[in-house]
LOPARO-602605 format. One record per residue (C-alpha): residue in one letter; x, y, z. Coordinates in Angstrom, 3 decimals, padded with zeros to 6 digits. Example, Ala and Ser with C-alpha at 12.3 -4.5 7.8 and 13.67 -1.06 7.14 Angstrom:
BEGIN
code;px;py;pz
a;012.300;-004.500;007.800
s;013.670;-001.060;007.140
REM end
This chain:
BEGIN
code;px;py;pz
m;-077.728;010.932;-075.826
g;-077.990;013.377;-072.906
a;-078.722;012.477;-069.287
s;-082.385;012.538;-068.265
p;-083.632;015.119;-065.693
e;-084.228;012.331;-063.124
e;-080.599;011.147;-063.375
e;-079.361;014.752;-062.955
i;-081.527;015.173;-059.804
d;-080.206;011.858;-058.311
l;-076.607;012.928;-058.934
f;-077.280;016.310;-057.327
q;-078.836;014.642;-054.243
l;-075.870;012.257;-053.998
m;-073.439;015.182;-053.986
e;-075.502;016.899;-051.292
y;-075.412;013.775;-049.091
f;-071.674;013.523;-049.655
k;-071.159;017.182;-048.619
k;-073.299;016.733;-045.501
g;-071.376;013.578;-044.548
i;-068.019;015.346;-044.849
k;-069.361;018.314;-042.886
k;-070.605;016.074;-040.050
f;-067.297;014.227;-040.009
f;-065.233;017.404;-039.552
i;-067.705;018.787;-037.014
g;-067.324;015.539;-035.036
i;-063.532;015.854;-035.111
k;-063.801;019.482;-033.993
n;-066.119;018.628;-031.066
f;-063.879;015.743;-030.002
s;-060.796;017.985;-030.126
i;-062.543;020.624;-028.002
k;-063.609;018.037;-025.411
l;-060.119;016.537;-025.352
f;-058.577;019.997;-024.889
n;-061.029;020.821;-022.099
f;-060.237;017.526;-020.390
f;-056.514;018.270;-020.642
i;-057.049;021.734;-019.128
l;-059.071;020.182;-016.268
i;-056.178;017.811;-015.531
l;-053.716;020.716;-015.498
l;-055.986;022.714;-013.171
f;-056.328;019.674;-010.914
l;-052.557;019.186;-010.786
r;-051.906;022.899;-010.171
k;-054.346;022.884;-007.285
n;-052.940;019.714;-005.680
i;-049.296;019.806;-006.821
k;-047.917;020.049;-003.286
l;-050.097;017.214;-002.028
i;-048.717;015.002;-004.825
v;-045.041;015.983;-005.199
l;-044.026;016.205;-001.520
p;-045.302;012.731;-000.514
m;-043.844;011.285;-003.756
m;-040.385;012.702;-002.913
a;-040.659;011.374;000.636
a;-041.631;007.930;-000.701
f;-038.699;008.003;-003.141
l;-036.228;008.829;-000.348
l;-037.721;006.097;001.826
g;-037.402;003.691;-001.106
l;-033.726;004.596;-001.529
f;-033.141;003.878;002.147
l;-034.964;000.530;002.024
d;-033.045;-000.485;-001.123
s;-029.746;000.390;000.571
i;-030.448;-001.892;003.540
s;-031.976;-004.688;001.437
s;-029.841;-007.741;000.707
v;-028.257;-007.940;-002.742
i;-029.143;-011.128;-004.610
y;-026.454;-013.039;-006.534
k;-026.991;-015.801;-009.077
y;-024.932;-018.932;-009.762
d;-025.514;-020.774;-013.062
a;-024.384;-024.275;-013.986
i;-025.068;-026.000;-017.312
i;-025.545;-029.765;-017.365
e;-026.320;-032.468;-019.927
p;-028.019;-035.474;-018.307
q;-027.352;-038.941;-019.739
y;-029.041;-042.352;-019.509
g;-032.439;-040.948;-018.541
s;-031.178;-039.294;-015.368
e;-033.409;-036.230;-016.000
h;-036.175;-037.712;-013.844
q;-033.873;-038.221;-010.841
i;-032.426;-034.719;-011.277
n;-035.894;-033.127;-011.334
e;-036.995;-035.018;-008.231
y;-033.814;-034.153;-006.347
l;-034.063;-030.455;-007.253
e;-037.730;-030.439;-006.172
d;-036.594;-031.829;-002.833
i;-033.993;-029.042;-002.561
r;-036.622;-026.411;-003.418
s;-038.825;-027.833;-000.677
s;-035.976;-027.341;001.814
i;-035.544;-023.740;000.639
d;-039.276;-022.987;000.931
n;-039.426;-024.540;004.418
q;-036.194;-022.746;005.428
d;-034.723;-026.055;006.561
t;-031.104;-024.906;006.434
l;-029.688;-028.034;008.075
r;-031.261;-030.353;005.494
l;-030.399;-027.947;002.674
s;-026.751;-027.805;003.753
t;-026.606;-031.619;003.562
q;-028.204;-031.658;000.107
l;-025.887;-029.002;-001.365
v;-022.839;-030.029;000.670
i;-022.342;-026.565;002.186
t;-022.439;-025.121;005.707
p;-025.791;-024.291;007.379
e;-024.758;-020.619;007.399
e;-024.285;-020.694;003.609
a;-027.547;-022.608;003.170
a;-029.409;-019.862;005.059
t;-028.401;-017.339;002.362
i;-030.033;-019.293;-000.517
t;-033.342;-017.795;-001.660
n;-034.216;-019.746;-004.808
l;-033.259;-022.628;-007.090
n;-034.515;-023.095;-010.633
l;-034.053;-025.561;-013.508
a;-034.640;-024.450;-017.113
s;-033.839;-025.540;-020.647
y;-030.536;-024.167;-021.949
d;-031.340;-024.526;-025.658
s;-031.598;-021.364;-027.735
k;-034.891;-020.049;-029.101
i;-033.871;-021.156;-032.604
d;-033.403;-024.750;-031.370
k;-036.826;-024.631;-029.714
l;-038.480;-023.220;-032.859
l;-036.906;-025.892;-035.056
y;-038.014;-028.655;-032.699
f;-041.507;-027.110;-032.473
d;-041.680;-027.053;-036.276
r;-040.751;-030.760;-036.456
i;-043.393;-031.653;-033.854
i;-046.117;-029.562;-035.539
k;-045.528;-031.218;-038.931
k;-046.321;-034.608;-037.391
l;-049.669;-033.454;-035.949
d;-053.038;-033.354;-037.662
s;-054.672;-030.025;-038.593
t;-057.097;-030.066;-035.639
t;-054.351;-030.592;-033.050
r;-052.157;-027.909;-034.634
k;-054.792;-025.248;-033.923
n;-054.725;-026.069;-030.197
v;-050.917;-025.905;-029.844
n;-048.913;-022.676;-029.828
f;-045.220;-022.031;-029.294
s;-045.561;-020.211;-025.945
e;-047.378;-023.164;-024.339
f;-044.955;-025.609;-025.960
n;-041.980;-023.635;-024.629
k;-043.326;-023.369;-021.061
e;-044.865;-026.772;-020.466
i;-043.650;-029.299;-023.044
y;-040.181;-028.465;-024.367
t;-038.419;-029.160;-021.057
l;-039.335;-032.836;-021.539
f;-037.326;-032.967;-024.802
s;-034.440;-030.697;-023.861
k;-030.927;-032.142;-023.815
r;-029.185;-029.414;-021.820
f;-030.324;-027.595;-018.714
v;-029.202;-024.615;-016.671
i;-029.446;-024.777;-012.892
r;-029.691;-021.325;-011.297
v;-029.169;-020.780;-007.594
k;-029.889;-017.377;-006.039
s;-028.243;-016.328;-002.786
t;-027.374;-013.276;-000.729
d;-023.798;-014.612;-000.450
q;-021.444;-013.679;-003.285
n;-018.860;-016.325;-002.374
l;-021.041;-019.428;-002.154
k;-019.114;-022.651;-002.794
l;-021.233;-024.966;-004.940
s;-020.313;-027.952;-007.112
i;-022.453;-030.041;-009.457
d;-020.420;-033.196;-008.752
t;-020.987;-033.018;-005.002
i;-024.674;-032.052;-005.313
f;-025.562;-034.924;-007.660
n;-023.198;-037.488;-006.185
k;-026.131;-039.691;-005.051
i;-027.588;-039.740;-008.552
k;-024.225;-040.748;-009.994
q;-024.152;-043.686;-007.577
n;-027.502;-045.011;-008.818
k;-026.951;-048.681;-009.779
m;-029.397;-048.668;-012.703
l;-027.771;-045.590;-014.225
i;-024.286;-047.043;-013.723
l;-025.390;-050.274;-015.442
a;-026.864;-048.312;-018.358
k;-023.633;-046.342;-018.661
d;-021.459;-049.476;-018.635
l;-023.593;-051.200;-021.266
r;-023.538;-048.155;-023.525
i;-019.779;-047.722;-023.194
k;-019.242;-051.425;-023.997
s;-021.491;-051.073;-027.047
i;-019.608;-047.987;-028.219
e;-016.227;-049.661;-027.667
e;-017.371;-052.708;-029.640
k;-018.572;-050.468;-032.464
e;-015.281;-048.573;-032.399
k;-013.384;-051.863;-032.542
n;-015.397;-053.065;-035.557
i;-014.907;-049.766;-037.416
k;-011.152;-049.847;-036.833
k;-011.064;-053.470;-038.008
s;-012.974;-052.512;-041.152
q;-010.584;-049.615;-041.747
k;-007.591;-051.964;-041.577
e;-009.252;-054.352;-044.022
v;-010.066;-051.546;-046.471
d;-006.543;-050.105;-046.179
s;-005.056;-053.576;-046.749
l;-007.238;-054.106;-049.795
r;-006.306;-050.704;-051.253
s;-002.623;-051.438;-050.664
f;-002.978;-054.883;-052.263
l;-004.736;-053.439;-055.316
k;-002.023;-050.836;-055.784
k;000.758;-053.427;-055.559
y;-001.083;-055.837;-057.842
a;-001.726;-053.156;-060.445
l;001.958;-052.122;-060.403
n;003.160;-055.719;-060.717
s;000.692;-056.367;-063.538
l;001.952;-053.336;-065.430
k;005.589;-054.410;-064.966
k;005.024;-057.991;-066.061
n;002.322;-057.024;-068.563
v;000.475;-060.180;-067.583
p;-003.398;-060.079;-067.805
n;-005.480;-061.174;-064.827
t;-007.559;-064.261;-065.548
t;-010.304;-063.615;-062.930
i;-010.763;-059.838;-062.616
d;-009.360;-057.442;-065.131
l;-007.415;-055.351;-062.586
s;-004.924;-054.261;-065.210
d;-007.662;-052.330;-066.905
k;-007.043;-048.741;-065.951
k;-010.706;-047.673;-065.834
n;-011.860;-050.578;-063.649
s;-008.923;-050.113;-061.313
e;-009.679;-046.406;-060.844
n;-013.375;-047.083;-060.172
l;-012.553;-049.713;-057.567
e;-010.027;-047.396;-055.946
l;-012.618;-044.610;-055.760
k;-015.170;-046.946;-054.152
l;-012.642;-048.067;-051.559
f;-011.702;-044.440;-050.907
g;-015.391;-043.592;-050.334
i;-015.793;-046.527;-047.938
s;-012.651;-045.466;-046.065
k;-013.943;-041.881;-045.801
n;-017.325;-043.050;-044.434
l;-015.613;-045.278;-041.894
t;-013.471;-042.338;-040.737
e;-016.584;-040.181;-040.274
d;-018.339;-042.990;-038.374
l;-015.291;-043.405;-036.150
s;-015.281;-039.659;-035.349
k;-018.956;-039.838;-034.336
v;-018.318;-042.910;-032.165
i;-015.369;-041.243;-030.415
l;-017.464;-038.118;-029.770
s;-020.302;-040.283;-028.435
k;-017.803;-042.124;-026.232
e;-016.547;-038.855;-024.761
k;-020.097;-037.734;-023.937
s;-021.059;-041.107;-022.498
g;-018.306;-041.157;-019.876
e;-020.455;-039.503;-017.197
i;-024.052;-039.924;-016.058
i;-024.290;-036.122;-015.833
n;-022.030;-034.132;-018.144
v;-021.077;-030.814;-016.557
l;-020.712;-028.310;-019.393
t;-020.234;-025.369;-016.993
d;-019.955;-025.680;-013.225
f;-021.053;-023.053;-010.703
p;-018.726;-019.998;-010.668
q;-016.547;-019.127;-007.702
k;-018.319;-015.773;-007.340
g;-021.961;-014.976;-007.918
t;-023.232;-012.434;-010.436
k;-025.417;-009.633;-009.107
v;-029.060;-009.950;-010.128
e;-030.204;-006.688;-011.720
i;-033.728;-005.833;-010.551
p;-035.952;-003.617;-012.767
v;-036.464;-000.107;-011.329
f;-040.227;-000.545;-010.922
k;-039.639;-003.675;-008.814
t;-037.393;-001.831;-006.347
y;-038.627;000.152;-003.346
k;-037.561;003.452;-004.907
g;-039.685;002.611;-007.933
m;-042.705;001.021;-006.263
l;-043.250;003.283;-003.222
p;-043.630;006.588;-005.163
l;-046.110;004.936;-007.542
v;-048.142;003.489;-004.656
v;-048.147;006.805;-002.742
v;-049.052;008.899;-005.809
g;-051.763;006.433;-006.819
t;-053.256;006.480;-003.305
i;-053.216;010.302;-003.125
l;-054.816;010.662;-006.575
l;-057.523;008.177;-005.616
i;-058.272;010.109;-002.386
l;-058.361;013.470;-004.235
l;-060.621;012.119;-006.965
l;-063.002;010.644;-004.389
s;-062.983;013.966;-002.529
n;-063.803;015.900;-005.736
l;-066.513;013.371;-006.584
n;-068.048;013.831;-003.126
t;-068.004;017.641;-003.559
y;-069.630;017.331;-007.004
l;-072.384;015.052;-005.685
t;-073.042;017.369;-002.729
n;-073.378;020.399;-005.031
y;-075.566;018.436;-007.424
k;-077.883;017.452;-004.573
r;-078.166;021.053;-003.403
e;-078.985;022.272;-006.924
n;-081.750;019.673;-007.261
e;-083.227;020.654;-003.874
y;-083.095;024.347;-004.832
r;-084.880;023.658;-008.151
k;-087.671;021.763;-006.366
k;-088.308;024.688;-004.058
REM end
Protein backbone atom coordinates (compact mmCIF):
# COMPACT_ATOMS: atom_id res chain seq x y z
CA UNK A 1 0.00 0.00 0.00
CA UNK A 2 1.29 3.49 -0.86
CA UNK A 3 1.42 6.47 1.48
CA UNK A 4 -1.61 8.76 1.43
CA UNK A 5 -1.28 12.38 0.17
CA UNK A 6 -1.87 13.72 3.72
CA UNK A 7 1.05 11.67 5.11
CA UNK A 8 3.31 12.91 2.27
CA UNK A 9 2.37 16.56 3.06
CA UNK A 10 3.08 16.05 6.83
CA UNK A 11 6.49 14.55 6.06
CA UNK A 12 7.29 17.45 3.72
CA UNK A 13 6.29 20.01 6.40
CA UNK A 14 8.41 18.17 8.99
CA UNK A 15 11.46 18.36 6.72
CA UNK A 16 10.83 22.07 6.17
CA UNK A 17 10.68 22.70 9.93
CA UNK A 18 13.86 20.70 10.37
CA UNK A 19 15.66 22.76 7.68
CA UNK A 20 14.48 26.04 9.22
CA UNK A 21 15.63 24.91 12.68
CA UNK A 22 19.11 24.04 11.41
CA UNK A 23 19.29 27.33 9.52
CA UNK A 24 18.35 29.35 12.62
CA UNK A 25 20.87 27.41 14.69
CA UNK A 26 23.78 28.21 12.35
CA UNK A 27 22.64 31.82 11.98
CA UNK A 28 22.65 32.11 15.79
CA UNK A 29 26.19 30.71 15.95
CA UNK A 30 27.28 33.13 13.23
CA UNK A 31 25.77 36.16 15.02
CA UNK A 32 27.32 35.10 18.33
CA UNK A 33 30.74 34.67 16.69
CA UNK A 34 30.50 38.13 15.10
CA UNK A 35 29.55 39.74 18.43
CA UNK A 36 32.34 37.88 20.22
CA UNK A 37 34.85 38.99 17.57
CA UNK A 38 33.65 42.59 17.80
CA UNK A 39 33.95 42.48 21.59
CA UNK A 40 37.49 41.12 21.29
CA UNK A 41 38.41 43.91 18.85
CA UNK A 42 36.95 46.51 21.26
CA UNK A 43 39.15 45.12 24.06
CA UNK A 44 42.23 45.31 21.82
CA UNK A 45 41.39 48.89 20.83
CA UNK A 46 40.88 49.77 24.49
CA UNK A 47 44.23 48.25 25.46
CA UNK A 48 46.04 49.93 22.54
CA UNK A 49 44.64 53.29 23.56
CA UNK A 50 45.51 52.90 27.26
CA UNK A 51 48.53 50.57 27.12
CA UNK A 52 50.89 53.11 28.69
CA UNK A 53 48.47 53.93 31.49
CA UNK A 54 48.29 50.21 32.34
CA UNK A 55 51.82 48.86 31.77
CA UNK A 56 53.88 51.65 33.37
CA UNK A 57 52.03 51.67 36.73
CA UNK A 58 52.02 47.83 36.72
CA UNK A 59 55.83 47.75 36.29
CA UNK A 60 56.23 50.34 39.04
CA UNK A 61 53.99 48.29 41.34
CA UNK A 62 55.98 45.13 40.54
CA UNK A 63 59.29 46.85 41.39
CA UNK A 64 57.79 48.22 44.60
CA UNK A 65 56.55 44.72 45.43
CA UNK A 66 60.05 43.29 44.91
CA UNK A 67 61.45 45.89 47.28
CA UNK A 68 58.80 45.22 49.95
CA UNK A 69 59.36 41.45 49.66
CA UNK A 70 63.12 41.94 50.07
CA UNK A 71 62.69 43.85 53.35
CA UNK A 72 59.90 41.60 54.66
CA UNK A 73 60.79 39.01 57.29
CA UNK A 74 61.18 35.42 56.10
CA UNK A 75 58.93 32.98 57.95
CA UNK A 76 60.30 29.60 59.10
CA UNK A 77 58.29 26.62 60.31
CA UNK A 78 59.10 24.07 63.02
CA UNK A 79 57.09 20.81 63.07
CA UNK A 80 56.87 18.28 65.88
CA UNK A 81 54.80 15.08 65.81
CA UNK A 82 53.29 13.79 69.04
CA UNK A 83 51.08 10.91 70.16
CA UNK A 84 49.15 11.79 73.34
CA UNK A 85 48.37 9.01 75.83
CA UNK A 86 45.94 8.56 78.73
CA UNK A 87 43.50 11.21 77.50
CA UNK A 88 46.04 14.02 77.64
CA UNK A 89 44.68 15.51 74.37
CA UNK A 90 42.36 17.82 76.31
CA UNK A 91 45.19 19.28 78.41
CA UNK A 92 47.37 19.68 75.31
CA UNK A 93 44.63 21.57 73.44
CA UNK A 94 43.99 23.89 76.38
CA UNK A 95 47.69 24.58 76.88
CA UNK A 96 48.24 25.32 73.17
CA UNK A 97 45.20 27.64 73.18
CA UNK A 98 46.82 29.49 76.07
CA UNK A 99 50.06 29.78 74.07
CA UNK A 100 48.15 31.06 71.02
CA UNK A 101 46.53 33.67 73.25
CA UNK A 102 49.99 34.87 74.30
CA UNK A 103 51.06 35.07 70.65
CA UNK A 104 47.94 37.04 69.65
CA UNK A 105 48.38 39.44 72.58
CA UNK A 106 52.13 39.73 71.87
CA UNK A 107 52.88 38.87 75.48
CA UNK A 108 56.48 37.81 74.87
CA UNK A 109 57.37 37.46 78.55
CA UNK A 110 54.53 35.01 79.23
CA UNK A 111 55.18 33.22 75.93
CA UNK A 112 58.87 32.78 76.76
CA UNK A 113 57.87 31.12 80.05
CA UNK A 114 55.40 28.81 78.32
CA UNK A 115 57.84 27.69 75.60
CA UNK A 116 60.93 27.84 77.81
CA UNK A 117 62.79 30.24 75.51
CA UNK A 118 64.13 33.79 75.82
CA UNK A 119 61.78 36.80 75.43
CA UNK A 120 63.77 37.81 72.33
CA UNK A 121 63.08 34.41 70.73
CA UNK A 122 59.43 34.57 71.81
CA UNK A 123 59.04 37.91 70.01
CA UNK A 124 59.89 36.21 66.69
CA UNK A 125 57.01 33.67 66.90
CA UNK A 126 54.07 34.55 64.64
CA UNK A 127 51.81 31.49 64.82
CA UNK A 128 51.22 28.11 66.44
CA UNK A 129 48.91 25.43 65.09
CA UNK A 130 47.81 21.90 66.01
CA UNK A 131 46.53 19.51 63.32
CA UNK A 132 45.93 15.81 62.78
CA UNK A 133 48.96 13.97 61.39
CA UNK A 134 47.05 11.02 59.92
CA UNK A 135 47.10 10.57 56.16
CA UNK A 136 44.06 11.18 53.96
CA UNK A 137 43.66 7.42 53.48
CA UNK A 138 43.44 6.91 57.26
CA UNK A 139 40.83 9.67 57.48
CA UNK A 140 38.79 8.19 54.60
CA UNK A 141 38.85 4.72 56.15
CA UNK A 142 37.74 6.08 59.52
CA UNK A 143 35.05 8.20 57.82
CA UNK A 144 33.80 5.08 56.02
CA UNK A 145 33.56 3.17 59.32
CA UNK A 146 31.64 6.04 60.96
CA UNK A 147 29.25 6.46 58.01
CA UNK A 148 28.34 2.75 58.00
CA UNK A 149 27.11 3.06 61.59
CA UNK A 150 24.79 6.00 60.80
CA UNK A 151 21.24 5.88 59.51
CA UNK A 152 20.41 6.99 55.95
CA UNK A 153 19.03 10.39 57.02
CA UNK A 154 22.15 11.32 59.01
CA UNK A 155 24.45 10.16 56.20
CA UNK A 156 22.99 12.78 53.84
CA UNK A 157 23.91 15.58 56.27
CA UNK A 158 27.54 14.48 56.76
CA UNK A 159 30.28 14.95 54.18
CA UNK A 160 34.00 14.23 54.32
CA UNK A 161 35.17 17.87 54.19
CA UNK A 162 33.14 18.80 57.29
CA UNK A 163 34.20 15.57 59.02
CA UNK A 164 37.86 16.30 58.26
CA UNK A 165 37.74 19.93 59.48
CA UNK A 166 35.55 19.73 62.55
CA UNK A 167 35.21 16.13 63.76
CA UNK A 168 38.23 14.00 62.87
CA UNK A 169 40.61 15.85 65.21
CA UNK A 170 38.60 14.40 68.11
CA UNK A 171 39.45 10.84 67.00
CA UNK A 172 43.00 11.38 65.79
CA UNK A 173 45.83 9.53 67.53
CA UNK A 174 48.76 11.57 66.25
CA UNK A 175 49.13 15.31 65.91
CA UNK A 176 51.59 17.73 64.36
CA UNK A 177 52.42 20.95 66.18
CA UNK A 178 53.63 23.69 63.83
CA UNK A 179 55.33 26.82 65.10
CA UNK A 180 56.08 29.69 62.72
CA UNK A 181 58.82 32.20 63.48
CA UNK A 182 61.07 34.76 61.83
CA UNK A 183 64.05 33.11 63.59
CA UNK A 184 65.64 30.18 61.77
CA UNK A 185 67.53 28.95 64.85
CA UNK A 186 64.73 28.80 67.41
CA UNK A 187 65.40 26.29 70.20
CA UNK A 188 62.19 24.42 71.00
CA UNK A 189 61.56 21.11 72.76
CA UNK A 190 58.34 19.16 73.27
CA UNK A 191 59.51 17.78 76.63
CA UNK A 192 60.14 21.22 78.11
CA UNK A 193 56.94 22.74 76.65
CA UNK A 194 54.64 20.02 78.00
CA UNK A 195 56.51 19.38 81.23
CA UNK A 196 53.54 20.63 83.32
CA UNK A 197 51.18 18.22 81.59
CA UNK A 198 53.55 15.33 82.24
CA UNK A 199 53.50 16.23 85.94
CA UNK A 200 49.70 15.96 86.12
CA UNK A 201 48.90 13.55 88.99
CA UNK A 202 45.81 12.03 87.34
CA UNK A 203 47.72 11.29 84.14
CA UNK A 204 50.65 9.83 86.09
CA UNK A 205 48.23 7.58 88.02
CA UNK A 206 46.59 6.43 84.78
CA UNK A 207 50.01 5.69 83.31
CA UNK A 208 51.13 3.69 86.36
CA UNK A 209 47.93 1.63 86.42
CA UNK A 210 48.18 0.87 82.71
CA UNK A 211 51.83 -0.13 82.96
CA UNK A 212 51.05 -2.42 85.93
CA UNK A 213 48.21 -3.99 83.94
CA UNK A 214 50.46 -4.53 80.93
CA UNK A 215 53.24 -6.00 83.08
CA UNK A 216 50.76 -8.37 84.73
CA UNK A 217 49.48 -9.44 81.32
CA UNK A 218 53.04 -9.93 80.09
CA UNK A 219 53.81 -12.03 83.17
CA UNK A 220 50.75 -14.25 82.60
CA UNK A 221 51.59 -14.75 78.91
CA UNK A 222 55.17 -15.73 79.72
CA UNK A 223 53.89 -18.13 82.39
CA UNK A 224 51.50 -19.68 79.88
CA UNK A 225 54.33 -20.00 77.36
CA UNK A 226 56.46 -21.90 79.88
CA UNK A 227 53.56 -24.22 80.67
CA UNK A 228 52.89 -24.91 76.98
CA UNK A 229 56.60 -25.47 76.29
CA UNK A 230 56.82 -27.84 79.28
CA UNK A 231 53.79 -29.77 78.08
CA UNK A 232 55.18 -30.06 74.54
CA UNK A 233 58.51 -31.26 75.92
CA UNK A 234 56.75 -33.77 78.18
CA UNK A 235 54.67 -35.12 75.30
CA UNK A 236 57.74 -35.57 73.14
CA UNK A 237 59.62 -37.43 75.87
CA UNK A 238 56.60 -39.56 76.73
CA UNK A 239 56.01 -40.49 73.10
CA UNK A 240 59.68 -41.47 72.67
CA UNK A 241 59.68 -43.56 75.86
CA UNK A 242 56.42 -45.24 74.83
CA UNK A 243 57.88 -46.16 71.46
CA UNK A 244 61.04 -47.58 73.08
CA UNK A 245 59.20 -49.64 75.67
CA UNK A 246 56.27 -50.34 73.33
CA UNK A 247 53.98 -50.01 76.33
CA UNK A 248 50.40 -48.67 75.65
CA UNK A 249 49.05 -45.78 77.71
CA UNK A 250 46.07 -46.76 79.84
CA UNK A 251 44.51 -43.25 80.11
CA UNK A 252 45.24 -41.38 76.87
CA UNK A 253 46.46 -43.13 73.79
CA UNK A 254 49.57 -40.94 73.35
CA UNK A 255 51.39 -43.69 71.51
CA UNK A 256 48.94 -43.34 68.69
CA UNK A 257 50.79 -41.41 66.03
CA UNK A 258 47.77 -39.50 64.68
CA UNK A 259 46.53 -38.32 68.09
CA UNK A 260 50.03 -37.30 69.11
CA UNK A 261 50.51 -35.22 65.96
CA UNK A 262 47.14 -33.49 66.40
CA UNK A 263 47.91 -32.61 70.01
CA UNK A 264 51.34 -31.33 69.02
CA UNK A 265 49.80 -29.13 66.32
CA UNK A 266 47.28 -27.68 68.79
CA UNK A 267 50.03 -26.89 71.27
CA UNK A 268 52.10 -25.33 68.49
CA UNK A 269 49.13 -23.11 67.54
CA UNK A 270 48.63 -22.05 71.16
CA UNK A 271 52.35 -21.27 71.47
CA UNK A 272 52.25 -19.20 68.27
CA UNK A 273 49.22 -17.19 69.50
CA UNK A 274 50.90 -16.55 72.83
CA UNK A 275 54.02 -15.28 71.03
CA UNK A 276 51.91 -12.88 68.95
CA UNK A 277 50.07 -11.68 72.07
CA UNK A 278 53.39 -11.13 73.83
CA UNK A 279 54.68 -9.04 70.89
CA UNK A 280 51.56 -6.84 71.05
CA UNK A 281 51.92 -6.42 74.82
CA UNK A 282 55.59 -5.45 74.52
CA UNK A 283 54.74 -2.92 71.79
CA UNK A 284 51.92 -1.53 73.95
CA UNK A 285 54.33 -1.33 76.89
CA UNK A 286 56.82 0.67 74.83
CA UNK A 287 54.13 3.15 73.77
CA UNK A 288 52.72 3.45 77.28
CA UNK A 289 55.99 4.58 78.86
CA UNK A 290 55.26 8.29 78.35
CA UNK A 291 52.18 10.47 78.78
CA UNK A 292 53.10 12.19 75.50
CA UNK A 293 55.05 10.13 72.98
CA UNK A 294 57.32 12.36 70.90
CA UNK A 295 57.53 10.78 67.45
CA UNK A 296 59.49 13.74 66.01
CA UNK A 297 60.75 16.69 68.03
CA UNK A 298 61.22 20.23 66.72
CA UNK A 299 64.21 20.52 64.34
CA UNK A 300 67.31 22.51 65.19
CA UNK A 301 66.74 24.77 62.17
CA UNK A 302 63.46 25.98 60.75
CA UNK A 303 62.28 25.31 57.20
CA UNK A 304 61.45 28.33 55.06
CA UNK A 305 57.74 28.75 54.42
CA UNK A 306 57.14 29.08 50.67
CA UNK A 307 54.50 31.74 50.00
CA UNK A 308 52.44 31.57 46.76
CA UNK A 309 53.38 34.31 44.25
CA UNK A 310 49.93 35.93 44.35
CA UNK A 311 50.20 36.29 48.14
CA UNK A 312 53.49 38.21 47.92
CA UNK A 313 53.79 41.96 47.38
CA UNK A 314 55.23 41.49 43.90
CA UNK A 315 52.18 39.43 42.99
CA UNK A 316 49.45 41.39 44.77
CA UNK A 317 50.47 45.02 44.09
CA UNK A 318 50.49 44.79 40.25
CA UNK A 319 47.07 43.11 40.31
CA UNK A 320 45.64 45.77 42.64
CA UNK A 321 47.12 48.64 40.59
CA UNK A 322 45.99 47.20 37.23
CA UNK A 323 42.52 46.45 38.60
CA UNK A 324 42.19 50.00 39.97
CA UNK A 325 43.35 51.59 36.69
CA UNK A 326 40.99 49.43 34.60
CA UNK A 327 38.09 50.33 36.89
CA UNK A 328 38.89 54.07 36.56
CA UNK A 329 39.21 53.83 32.74
CA UNK A 330 35.97 51.88 32.41
CA UNK A 331 34.13 54.40 34.58
CA UNK A 332 35.62 57.22 32.49
CA UNK A 333 34.48 55.57 29.23
CA UNK A 334 31.05 54.94 30.73
CA UNK A 335 30.77 58.61 31.70
CA UNK A 336 31.76 59.67 28.15
CA UNK A 337 29.18 57.28 26.65
CA UNK A 338 26.41 58.58 28.92
CA UNK A 339 27.31 62.20 28.13
CA UNK A 340 27.19 61.54 24.37
CA UNK A 341 23.94 59.62 24.74
CA UNK A 342 22.37 62.54 26.61
CA UNK A 343 23.46 65.00 23.93
CA UNK A 344 22.03 62.81 21.15
CA UNK A 345 18.68 62.60 22.94
CA UNK A 346 18.59 66.39 23.43
CA UNK A 347 19.46 66.93 19.75
CA UNK A 348 16.67 64.56 18.63
CA UNK A 349 14.11 66.42 20.76
CA UNK A 350 15.02 69.71 19.15
